[in-house]
N, C-alpha and C positions, 0 to 999 in steps of 0.2 A: 504493500500500500504506500510505501515511502515516495515513489515517483508521483503518485496522484496527490499526496499531501504537499509535495514541493511545488507542483504546478499550481495548486490552489493558493498556496501562500504567495507565490510570485504574482499571481493575478490580483490578489488583494493589495499588494504593495505598490501597484502602479495604478493611479487614478485614470490613466489613459486606456486601461484595458476595457475593451468593449463589453457591455453588460452581457451580451449573448455568450461571449467567450468565457467570461468569469462564471456565469451560471452553469456552463457546461462543465468547467473544472469542479465547481462546488457540487454539482450533481453526481459526478463520478465518485467523489469521496463519500457523499451521502449514501450511495448505493452499497458501498462497502461497509459503512459504519452504522448509520442510523435507520436505514430502511428496514433491515431485519429486526431491529429493536422496536420500531414503531408498531409492528404487528403484535407485539406483546403488551403494549402500553394501555390499550383500551382507551378510556376517557382521560387518562393521566396527562396532564399538561405541564407539570413541574418536574424537572429532571435535575438531579444532583450528579455531577460528573467528577470523577477522580482520574484524570487522564494519565496515560503511560507514554513515555518516550516522546516522539515528535508530536503526538496528539496534544501535548501541553501548549503547542505553539499555534493552534488554529482556533478561531472563534466558531463554535458549533452553530451559533445564531445565524451565520452567513451561509450555511449549507442549504441546498435547494432540494425540495421534495418532488414527488412525481407530478404535482400540479404546477411546477415551476415557481413555487412560493418559497421565500426564505423561511427557515425554521423559526426565526424570531417572531414571525407573524402568528404562529400557533403554539409555541412552546416557550417556557421560562427555563433558563439554564442558570444554575449556580455551580461554581467550581470549588473543588476541595483539593488540598495538597495530598490528603490521604483520608481513609475512613476514620482515622483517629480524630479528625477535626470535629466530627459529630459529638464525640465525648467531651472534647474541650469546650465546645460551644454551650454545653449544658451546665458548665461551671458557673458559680455565682460571680458576678462582675465585681471588680475592685472599685474603690473610690476613684472619682475622676476630677480633673482640673479643666480649666477653660480650653476651648479649641485653639490650636496653633496653626497658623497659615504662613507659609513662606513663598515668595515669588520673585521673578525677575532679578536674580542675584547679580550684583556687580562683580564680574569676574576679575576686574582690575584692582579692586580694593575690598577691604572688609574692616569693620569697626573704625571707620573714619580714615583709614590709610589709603591715600590716593597714589596710583601708579600712573606715571606720565605716558604720553604717546599711545593713547587708546586707539585701537584699530577696529572699530565696529563695522559690521556689514550694513550696506544701504538697502538690502533686500526688503521689500514690503512685508508686513507681518503675515499676510495670507500665504506667503511662499516659504516662510521660515519653518524648519522642523525642529522639534525638541529632542534632537539627537546630535551626537558629535562623533567625528572620526578621531579617535584618540591618537592615531599616528600623526595627525597634523596639529593636534593640540590647539585648535582655533575655535573660538566661541563667538557666536553672534548673540547680541542681546535679544530678549524675547519680550517685546512690549505687551503682547497679548497676555502674558502671564501676570503682569502687574495689574491690568484691568480685571482679569479673572479673579485674582486673589482679593483685590479691593472690594469687588462686588459681593463675593461670598462672605468676606469679613463683615460687611454691612448686614448681611442676612443673619449672621451669628452674633453680632454685637461685640466684636473684638477688634483689636488693632493688629493689622498684619505686619510681618517682618519682610521688608522690601529692600532691594538694592544692597548696600553694604551691610545691612542688618541680617540678611538672609545667609547666615553663616553655619558652618559645620558645628561650631561650638554651641550655637543656639539650639540646634536639633538635639545634640547630645545632652543638653541640660533639661529637656522636657521631662515631665513626670505624669504619665497617664492622662494626656489630654483626651477629652471626649472625641475630638476629631483632630487628625494630623493631615494637613494638606500641603504638599510640596510641588510647586510648579517651576520647572527648570529644565536643563538638559539632562538626559539620562544616557547611559551607555551599557552595553552588554557585549563583551567580546567572547566569541565561542572558540577562538584560537589564540595562541600567544602572539603578542605584538612586540616587535623589535624595539619600539620606542619606549616600552614600559616593561622591562625585564623583571621588575619586582612583582609583577602581577602573575607570574607563572605558577607559583607554588600552590596556591589555594584557589579553587574555582570560585569561592565566595569573594575573591578580590577582583574578579573579572567583570563584575556588574556594580554600578553605583550611580550616584547623583552628584552633579557638579554644582558647587555653591560659591558664595562670595569669596573673593580673594584668591581664586585658583591660579590666576596668571602671575601671582607673586612667587609661585613655584617654591613654596616653603617645603621643608622636609619635616618629618615627625608626624605626630598624631593629628595635627590641625593643618591640613594642606589644601583645604577647599574641596576635597572629594570625600563624600560619605560612601564608603564601599558597603557591599552587602554584609561583609564580615563585621564591620563596625555597627551596622544597623541591628545585628543580632543582640547587641548589648544595650539597646535603647529600653527605657522604662515605659512599656506600653500596656501593661496589665490594666484592664479596664477601658482601654481605648476601643471605641465602637467602630471607628472607620478610619482607615489610612487611605488617602488618595494620592497616588503618585502620578501627577499630571506631567508626564514626560515620555520620551520614547523608550521602548524596549524594557519597561519596568517589570514586565511579566516574563521576560526571556532569561536566558542563562545557560550554563553548561548542563546538558542532559546526562543523567546517569541512569543506566538501565535498572529498573526496579526501585529507584530512589527518587525519581522525579527531577526537578530542576534545582540547581544550585545557583541562587541569585537573590534578587531583592524580594521576590514573592516569598520564598522560604524564610528569608531573614525577618520580615515583619510578622510572620506567623510565630516564629520562635520567640520574638520579642514580646509577644502577648496580645497583639491586636486581633480583634474579632473578625474584621472584614477588610479586604484590600481591593481597591479599584485600581487596576493596573492595565498597562498597554502591552500589546503583543508585537508591535513594530513601530516604525517611525510615524509620527503624527504631526499634522500641521498646526501652527500656533493659533490661527484665527478659528479654525474649525473646532479645535479642542476647547477653546474658551467658550464657544457657543454650547458645546455639549455639556461642559461642566456646570455652566450657569443653569441650564435647563434641568440637569440632574439634581442639583441642590434645591431648586424650587420644588420639585416633586418630593424630594426626600423630607424637606423641612415644612413646607407649606401644606402639602397634600398628604403628609405622613405615609407615603408609600414605603414598601419594603426596599431594602438596599439593592436588591436585584431588580425588582419591578420598576423602580425609578429609572434605572438605566434602560430597561426594555422599552418603556413608554417614550423615553427620549429618542431611542433608536428608531422606533416606529414613526415618530414625527419627522425625523431626518430622512427617513425612507420616502416620505411623501413630499419632501422639499426638493425641488429640481436642482438646487445648488449642491445639496449634500446626500442625494439619494444613492450615490455609488458607495458600496461597502467599504471602500478605502476610508471614508469619513466615519460612518456610523458603527462599523464593526472593529474598530481599533482597540476598544477597551472591553474588559470583562470584569465581573465581580467574583472574587474568591472569598469563601468563608461564609459568615452568617448572612443569610438572605433576608431576614426579617426586618420590620421597621425598627428604627432606633427608639430608645426609651424616651418618654416625655417629649 
């Protein structure tokens, strides 16, 4: 099935892929995976998935059934890192602190330290992606993340951490916020990179988030990069939702029988109940629109953490601008699918 999965993933990664071509690739995967299962589901419309291997890297919502309909139109999917997640989700929640939101980190400075000769990209926001090629070590500012985080912070009644305040140190100091939202560049390297030899040893060092001050190229624990290995140590017991609004935050090194080693695993180990994560590169403007709609449904309409995303995806599917799965099928919900408390 691997060739079919690869073709499907490549089709999703290119917004220029014709819909008919993408649906054909999605249908081929569905015939192998979900069509046999649907015959056993009856009236069941809510499906919990604990994928294995390369299946961790595809959004089942974008598969296509016999009627040429995306599965998101008829089914609700929630993802689990393993069956053990169900036991963990039944545990009593710890105490919480106020939500923490970070966005649009200033990669040239942190905590008021300014680096001269800034070299920012002039690309319009709609064409910026929240991912980076680590071999080039070049970062473009993401203005959409500042707008995104400010708007969500207003909904939650908190002050966001933006620019030079969006630091690795700030993330490491959190203590069980109800919500942790980080909007920035993300990376996930599936193979060793000659520019970063220190990342070879542990697969949890091959995925991470880029934060303020990265271009200062400091060494040590505070270097402007929060790796998956460091995220494991965060205090997130009681955190109901972690949103990683960046590229490839659901990807990582795949280990047969053990799932993915990356940010997804890290934030589960750290104690968070639910993770909203991406499976590939995402565009800045489209992601901002998706996130704002998601939070409105989550907070104002009190929808479940999975259903809020599904309804947002269905609306995008009806929108001529965002109807391609490149836009609406980039994120998945892993963990607790239920509405948040209070």
